[in-house]
C-alpha positions in Angstrom: 19.2 5.6 10.7 16.1 7.4 9.8 15.1 8.0 6.2 16.0 11.5 5.2 13.2 11.9 2.7 10.7 11.0 5.4 12.4 13.5 7.7 12.0 16.2 5.1 8.3 15.4 4.9 8.0 15.7 8.7 9.8 19.0 8.5 7.4 20.4 6.0 4.4 19.1 8.0 5.7 20.7 11.1 6.0 24.0 9.3 2.5 23.7 8.0 0.8 22.5 11.2 2.9 24.4 13.8 3.1 21.6 16.4 4.6 18.1 16.6 1.3 16.6 17.6 -0.5 18.0 14.5 2.4 17.1 12.2 2.5 13.6 13.5 -1.3 13.2 13.1 -1.1 14.4 9.5 1.6 11.8 8.7 0.2 9.0 10.7 3.2 8.6 13.0 3.7 9.2 16.7 4.7 12.5 18.2 7.9 11.0 19.5 8.8 9.7 16.0 8.2 13.1 14.5 10.5 14.6 17.1 13.2 12.0 16.3 13.0 12.9 12.6 13.5 16.6 13.2 16.4 15.9 15.6 18.0 13.6 13.0 17.7 16.2 10.3 19.2 18.9 12.5 22.1 16.6 13.5 22.7 15.7 9.9 22.8 19.4 8.8 24.5 20.7 11.9 21.9 23.4 12.1 19.0 24.3 14.4 15.9 24.5 12.2 13.3 25.4 14.9 13.3 27.4 18.1 11.1 25.4 20.5 9.2 26.4 23.5 6.5 24.5 25.5 3.9 26.3 23.4 5.4 27.1 20.0 7.7 25.9 17.4 9.1 28.5 15.1 11.6 28.4 12.2 15.1 29.7 12.7 16.7 31.8 10.0 18.5 28.7 8.8 15.2 26.8 9.0 13.5 29.4 6.8 16.3 29.0 4.1 16.0 25.2 4.4 12.3 25.4 4.1 12.5 27.3 0.8 14.9 24.7 -0.7 13.0 21.6 0.6 9.6 22.9 -0.4 10.8 23.6 -3.9 12.7 20.3 -4.1 9.7 18.1 -3.0 7.3 20.1 -5.1 9.4 19.4 -8.2 9.6 15.7 -7.2 5.9 15.6 -7.0 5.6 17.2 -10.5 8.1 14.6 -11.9 6.1 11.7 -10.4 2.8 13.2 -11.8 4.3 13.6 -15.3 5.7 10.0 -15.2 2.3 8.6 -14.1 0.6 10.6 -16.8 3.0 9.3 -19.5 2.7 5.7 -18.2 -1.0 5.9 -18.7 -0.9 7.6 -22.1 -0.7 6.1 -25.5 2.4 7.7 -26.9 6.1 7.1 -27.5 7.5 3.9 -29.1 5.6 0.6 -29.1 7.6 -2.5 -30.2 5.7 -5.4 -31.6 7.0 -8.8 -33.0 5.1 -11.2 -35.2 5.6 -14.0 -37.7 6.4 -12.5 -41.2 3.3 -13.5 -43.2 0.8 -13.2 -40.3 2.4 -9.9 -39.2 2.4 -8.4 -42.7 -1.2 -9.4 -43.6 -3.0 -9.4 -40.3 -1.0 -7.6 -37.6 0.0 -4.6 -39.7 -3.6 -3.6 -40.5 -4.5 -3.7 -36.8 -1.5 -1.6 -36.0 -2.5 0.9 -38.7 -6.0 1.3 -37.3 -4.5 1.6 -33.8 -2.1 4.4 -34.9 -5.0 6.3 -36.5 -6.7 6.3 -33.1 -3.5 7.4 -31.3 -1.5 9.7 -33.6 1.2 10.4 -31.0 2.3 6.8 -31.1 5.3 5.3 -33.0 5.4 1.6 -33.7 8.3 -0.7 -34.5 7.1 -4.0 -36.1 9.7 -6.8 -36.1 8.8 -9.7 -38.4 10.6 -12.9 -37.5 9.9 -16.6 -37.9 11.7 -17.5 -34.6 11.1 -17.3 -30.9 11.5 -13.8 -29.6 13.2 -12.9 -26.3 11.0 -10.0 -25.3 13.2 -8.5 -22.6 16.6 -8.8 -24.4 15.1 -7.6 -27.7 13.1 -4.7 -26.2 9.7 -6.0 -27.5 6.6 -4.8 -25.7 4.2 -7.4 -27.3 4.9 -10.5 -29.4 2.2 -12.0 -31.5 2.6 -15.8 -32.0 0.7 -18.4 -34.0 1.4 -21.6 -32.1 0.5 -23.7 -29.1 2.4 -22.3 -26.1 5.0 -24.4 -24.5 6.0 -23.6 -20.9 6.7 -19.9 -20.9 7.4 -17.2 -18.3 5.5 -14.6 -20.4 1.9 -13.5 -19.9 -0.3 -14.6 -22.7 -3.7 -13.3 -24.1 -5.4 -15.4 -26.7 -6.5 -13.3 -29.6 -7.9 -15.7 -32.2 -7.1 -18.9 -34.1 -6.2 -19.9 -37.6 -6.9 -23.0 -39.7 -4.1 -25.2 -40.8 -4.7 -26.3 -44.4 -3.0 -29.3 -46.1 -2.5 -28.5 -49.8 -0.5 -29.3 -52.9 -0.2 -28.0 -56.5 -2.3 -29.7 -59.2 0.8 -30.9 -61.0 2.0 -32.7 -57.9 -1.3 -34.4 -57.3 -1.6 -35.4 -61.0 1.9 -37.1 -60.8 1.7 -38.6 -57.3 -2.0 -39.0 -56.7 -4.3 -37.4 -54.1 -4.2 -38.7 -50.5 -7.6 -39.9 -49.4 -6.7 -40.3 -45.7 -4.1 -38.7 -43.5 -2.3 -42.0 -43.2 -1.6 -41.9 -47.0 0.8 -39.0 -46.4 3.5 -41.4 -45.3 4.1 -42.2 -49.0 4.3 -38.6 -50.1 6.9 -35.9 -50.1 5.8 -33.5 -47.4 7.3 -30.0 -47.1 8.2 -29.6 -43.4 8.0 -26.4 -41.3 10.5 -26.6 -38.5 12.3 -24.1 -36.3 15.1 -26.7 -36.3 15.9 -27.1 -40.0 18.0 -30.2 -39.5 14.8 -32.3 -38.9 13.3 -33.6 -42.2 10.2 -35.0 -40.5 7.3 -33.8 -38.4 4.0 -35.0 -36.9 1.0 -33.4 -38.4 -2.2 -33.3 -36.4 -5.6 -34.3 -37.8 -9.1 -34.8 -36.6 -11.4 -37.8 -37.3 -14.8 -37.4 -35.7 -14.1 -36.1 -32.2 -10.6 -37.6 -32.0 -7.3 -35.8 -32.7 -4.4 -37.9 -33.9 -1.0 -37.4 -35.4 0.6 -38.7 -38.6 4.4 -38.8 -38.9 5.4 -37.3 -42.3 8.8 -36.7 -44.0 10.2 -35.1 -47.1 13.2 -33.6 -48.8 12.6 -29.9 -47.9 12.4 -28.2 -44.5 12.3 -24.5 -43.6 11.5 -22.2 -40.7 9.7 -19.7 -43.0 6.2 -20.5 -44.1 6.4 -18.6 -47.4 9.4 -20.7 -48.5 7.3 -23.8 -48.0 4.4 -22.1 -49.9 6.8 -21.4 -52.9 7.9 -25.0 -53.0 4.3 -26.2 -52.9 3.4 -23.9 -55.8 6.3 -25.3 -57.7 4.8 -28.8 -57.3 7.6 -30.1 -55.1 5.4 -31.6 -52.4 2.5 -31.4 -49.9 2.4 -28.5 -47.5 0.5 -27.9 -44.3 0.3 -24.1 -43.8 -1.9 -21.5 -42.1 -4.9 -20.3 -44.1 -3.6 -16.7 -44.1 -0.6 -17.9 -46.2 -2.3 -20.2 -48.8 -6.0 -19.2 -48.8 -5.6 -17.0 -51.9 -3.7 -19.7 -53.7 -6.4 -22.2 -53.0 -9.1 -19.8 -54.1 -7.2 -19.1 -57.3 -6.6 -22.8 -58.1 -2.8 -22.6 -57.8 -3.0 -25.0 -54.8 -5.7 -27.6 -54.0 -6.8 -28.3 -50.4 -6.6 -31.9 -49.6 -7.9 -34.0 -46.6 -10.4 -31.2 -45.8 -12.7 -33.5 -43.9 -9.8 -34.3 -41.5 -9.1 -30.6 -40.9 -6.6 -30.4 -38.1 -7.3 -28.4 -34.9 -7.2 -24.7 -35.0 -3.9 -23.1 -34.1 -4.2 -20.3 -31.5 -3.0 -16.8 -31.9 -1.6 -15.3 -28.7 -0.2 -11.9 -27.7 2.7 -12.3 -25.3 4.1 -9.7 -23.0 6.8 -9.9 -20.2 4.7 -9.1 -17.1 1.3 -8.0 -15.9 2.3 -5.4 -13.3 2.4 -1.6 -14.2 1.9 -2.1 -17.9 2.4 1.1 -19.9 -0.8 2.6 -21.2 0.3 2.0 -24.8 0.6 -1.7 -24.1 -2.7 -2.0 -22.3 -4.5 -0.1 -25.0 -2.9 -2.1 -27.9 -3.8 -5.4 -26.2 -7.5 -4.3 -25.8 -7.6 -3.0 -29.4 -6.0 -6.1 -30.9 -8.4 -8.4 -28.9 -11.4 -6.6 -30.3 -10.0 -6.5 -33.8 -9.2 -10.2 -34.0 -12.5 -11.2 -32.3 -14.3 -9.1 -34.9 -12.4 -10.8 -37.7 -13.1 -14.3 -36.2 -16.5 -14.1 -34.5 -16.4 -17.8 -33.7 -13.4 -17.1 -31.4 -14.1 -15.7 -28.0 -10.7 -14.7 -26.6 -10.3 -15.1 -22.8 -9.2 -12.1 -20.8 -5.8 -11.0 -19.6 -3.6 -13.1 -17.3 -3.3 -16.5 -18.8 0.3 -17.9 -18.6 
């Protein structure tokens, strides 16, 4: 069975060009195939659309009426496709972004604000959540994550990296002593970040010379929210390991003291995740490019790779 939409295109080409040979050449098909399409269309409609002679092909009265309808229909279809293509490439509509609460509030939101100034027709929904996000099920266009990536089906673009700082309140250090080496942490109460709050232990990464190693720590408090751990650290309840964007102000102000600075753990990468790489809407492509430039400017030591890393 021949495709009716293609048959309509053959019909319009035959009206424009006047002969089967010319219509077939325009569409890149054989003259015999063009004839089959017109025959199939007439059989489907139960109408003769053309009066044919050995020299000419002219529309019948029914063919003229059909031409008016099909010409208008395919013309409007072309307009719809053009409008959709234009919208797909434009930066407008709703853009949904997810990010961790603290990083999203202090670092992603300002980038979004600058992006919206550049594109005033855009609306943005920012979801702040300290948990893995299912982009497809939750309708998220881009998720910003601050972590090493496990096996993921999402496409990832590296934006930047953050320092992980080990710190504690002066009161805690006065009472329990200051660790001199990462191994000393095994005798301290460490405040644990975990997406599985039943685990009261973790392995913290450190660097000594060119080697990276882990120290297994434990404590009496675990949370999947960084600010909750910060608050416990400020209260002198233990040692925390948190991103610099959460505790940098506290350290500068003296409310927390950085410890083990010469064993600074490896940088933690910041990624933008999105569901697929094909036919991305213009708003997503533009935001990814804008965010890459913004984070690279904020962290000149970081040189983010391009699109397409999984």
